[in-house]
Every structure is written in structure tokens, then in C-alpha cells.
Residue, then its C-alpha position, 0 to 999 in steps of 0.5 A: x225804369x231800368x236801363x235795360x228797358x230803354x229801347x233806343x229804336x223807340x226814341x221819338x223826338x216829337x213825343x213831347x209836342x205830340x202830348x201838347x194837345x192832350x195836356x191842352x185838352x185837359x187844362x181847357x176842360x178844367x179852366x171852363x169847369x173852374x169858371x162854373x165853380x166861380x159862377x156858383x160862388x158868385x151866385x151865392x153872394x150877388x143878386x144880379x149878373x153885373x155884380x156876379x161878374x164883378x165878383x168872378x173877375x175881381x175875387x174868384x178869378x184870383x183864388x186857387x182851385x183848392x180855395x174855390x173847392x173849400x168855399x163850395x164845401x162851406x156854402x153847400x154845408x150852410x145851404x144844407x143846414x138852412x134846409x134842416x141838416x144837422x151836422x155831426x161826425x157820423x153824418x159827414x158832409x151832405x155833399x161828400x160825394x161831390x166834395x170827394x170828386x172835387x178833391x180828386x179832380x183838383x189833384x188831376x188838375x194840378x198834375x196836368x198844370x204843374x208836372x212836366x211831360x216825360x219822354x217815353x223811352x220804350x214801346x209800352x210807354x209810347x202806348x200812352x197818350x201822355x206821361x207826366x213826372x212828379x219830382x217831389x221826394x223822388x221821381x214818380x211817373x204818371x202815365x195816362x191812356x187815351x181812355x183815361x184822358x176821356x174818363x177824366x173829361x167825363x168826370x169833369x163834365x159830370x161834376x160840372x153838371x152837378x155844380x151848374x144844377x146847384x147854381x140854378x136854384x140860387x140864381x132863381x132865388x136871387x133874381x126873385x129877391x131883386x124884383 
């Protein structure tokens, strides 16, 4: 931002507090989404609900989102191979679209979890729901509109549905094996 763009009449002392609900909403959706990823991972290795909850609480709850994402990637590749998929560089990952989405969502999650809120200083910036600042190398501002926040939440929900659909067949298989 250039100094001539600063508008002292636009300064809003409560701007940061106004952004807390936006940040909280995004982080809350990600927290629930991570629990669904943990459920997929636990269902892969544990047959009954008690063992799945133990795995989630003891192992998966201590993993980063990125570690969970790479674990899901490996699990889904192994499932595809078991179903006859033959890996090659040309074919890529059988769940590439989902894995790319999880990578994107991880990036957004990290921004909302780790970047500080930045103060809006002009009318344009005040039109955004929230501004975040990345300090790595040089300051970089990331501004999000209400529509972009809604779009991120929709993308989380869509990925969540896909993860849940991938969990269900494994839960059925595990419950059939434990009978």
C-alpha cells in the first residue's frame, strides 16, 4: 500500500474484532473437516468404533493437516491398486482432483490459522470481510470478500462429503469382518 492511499477518516478501531467471527467460522469448518479426515484414516485401520476413536484421539489428533493429507493420499492409492489400478507417471494419482483440493484447502487453512489479521486502511480494504498478512520474505496481504469466505466453506463441505463417502465403504467392510 502506498502512503497516499491511506485514508485516516476510514480508520476503524474495531476492525480486528469485527474480523474474529470470519476467522472463527473458517477455522471451525476446518476443525470439523479434519475430524472427518481422521475418521477416514481410523476406519482404514480399526474395525470397531472403540478402536477407531482411540486411534483418532491418540494418533491422528496429533498429526498435522499435511500429514493427514499425505496419509489419505497413500491410503487411497493403495485402495485403487487393490482394485486393479496400475500406477504410472502418465496416469497420476487416481484421486488427483481430491488430493489437489486438499492441498489447496490446507494452504487456506494455514493462512487463517497462522497469518495475523491486518488492519484495513482505506475504503477498498474495508469492503473485504477480512485481511490477512503473510510476513514470509516480504509482507503480502491477502484480502477475502464475504463471497470468497462462502466459497471456501462450500469447498470444505464438498471435500468433506467426498471424504465421508470414501469412509463409508471401509466402515461397512470393517463391520462385516468383525462379525
